[in-house]
Phi, psi and omega in degrees: 000133176278127184289334187218106182302333175303332177294328172290327171296310180302328178298313178301316185289324181293323179293322179292316185277333186067030183204124176298318183301308176295329189279317182299320180290315181299321179277347178072043167232172171288158177288331183286321180296319179299307180297322175302312178305318180290324176293327175295321179294322183287328179289328176291322182274338181070037182207136180289123176268327187232143164263119186253138162235176180296337182250340186204170179219138183215145184290140176279181180313310185291322178292327178286326176294316181297321179296317179294334176281326185274327184303310178300323181300304180294328174291324174293320173300312177305313177308311180292326172297305180304328187294327175309324185295350181290335180288347174242028172060034175211171171233155172220172185127186183235140175232131182244123190232134176255136179189172172288163178293325184292326180300315180290313186295309189254336191256320188228008188299317185292327177293320176297324176299313174302317183288322170299325182286326180284330185232067191303339182263003181270135178256131173255135172244102183257129179248121183249129175205165177263006179274161170272079185288133177288105184291335173289309183297319184278007174057046169263147169291322186204161175230160179234128176209164180285141175079181189253357189285108171217167182309151184300334185264019182254155170251141181239137181220128187286134183227015179206158167296173176300152181262107178273131180272166178207141175254118192226154175200158177287155175301329190285322180289317182298320177297329177279329185241354180092161176257123180299141174247343177220167176305321182292335178291340182300332180292351175269354195245162171279104187262147178264117179268140172245124177273131182280127185299327189280309189264345188060010174272161175293135174303120176282129178277138182236140177228162174241133178294125181296332178286294186267346176070015175279145183285124172252120183259136174234128178258112186288156176224148181181182187274346184242120175246132182230170183246012184203157184283344173300311184285325178297317181298309178304317184295317182292320184285343177273005169077027185267352181162190179270141178226141179250122187199166172310132184299327178293342179296336182248014191302314183288326177291325182288328179295322182278351179083016180284336167220163183223153181269138181231154181060037187313318185292347188255345189291148181265163165232150179239152182304144179295175183292142172244144170269131177229156191194154172300147178297336179297337189276351193288343176262000170295120178302322183294317185280332169303318184296318180289325176299317181302313186287317186292331180272351185281000000 
């Protein structure tokens, strides 16, 4: 018999974060107290739940099995407790969402503001990265990505318009190096390259032939390689080369004439962002509220 159910809750948080320090911070306790609590839990269960090193902590096979069994149960308990808040016309709880920075900043930011205004007691944790993060392994409630292709046990819902790309440069750059007229002209230009965090390869530019409608792939090359579009935008505005990125990232600069589009007939558009999440989340009142706002 477990003496204190809080120890199981603490176990879940340690398993989620993979760190006693991070888990202790989230739980509001000291690292030493949390470590002692987890050793006590292991003694009660008579089984090792964590493999500990000086730098990290990871669940053992038994610990991972326990986590997978307990996590949905505690999640269900939280959902049921949160559902009671409907009797006082509000919701509370925490939602953790993973997505690319572009999805948050340009596609759904205004909707998130509406959600936070409508539900002032709800806490949102937004994690931005360029990887295709496994939201289950990462312990996220939901993820955001382009298109509808997700794992079979996930639900996907479109939450934004199509994403229009743009190949852009400053007038100063084009005056110095000329304006490309075809895709093949790009080999003569300074292209701003973005290295992808997952494959570590250079992001391949895609275009669509205005005649055949076929997709044309082009691997850019240049003196500058960055790992995110914030730096690519900065470099472009510094007249260092051509950049391919979502058009809305440069909307204000385009309007002011600080940058111009080139090869307009060739640029691509992609199916909009989708919110995706495990099907077990669809009955959560808190999650239903988020879905309702994002699809509006």
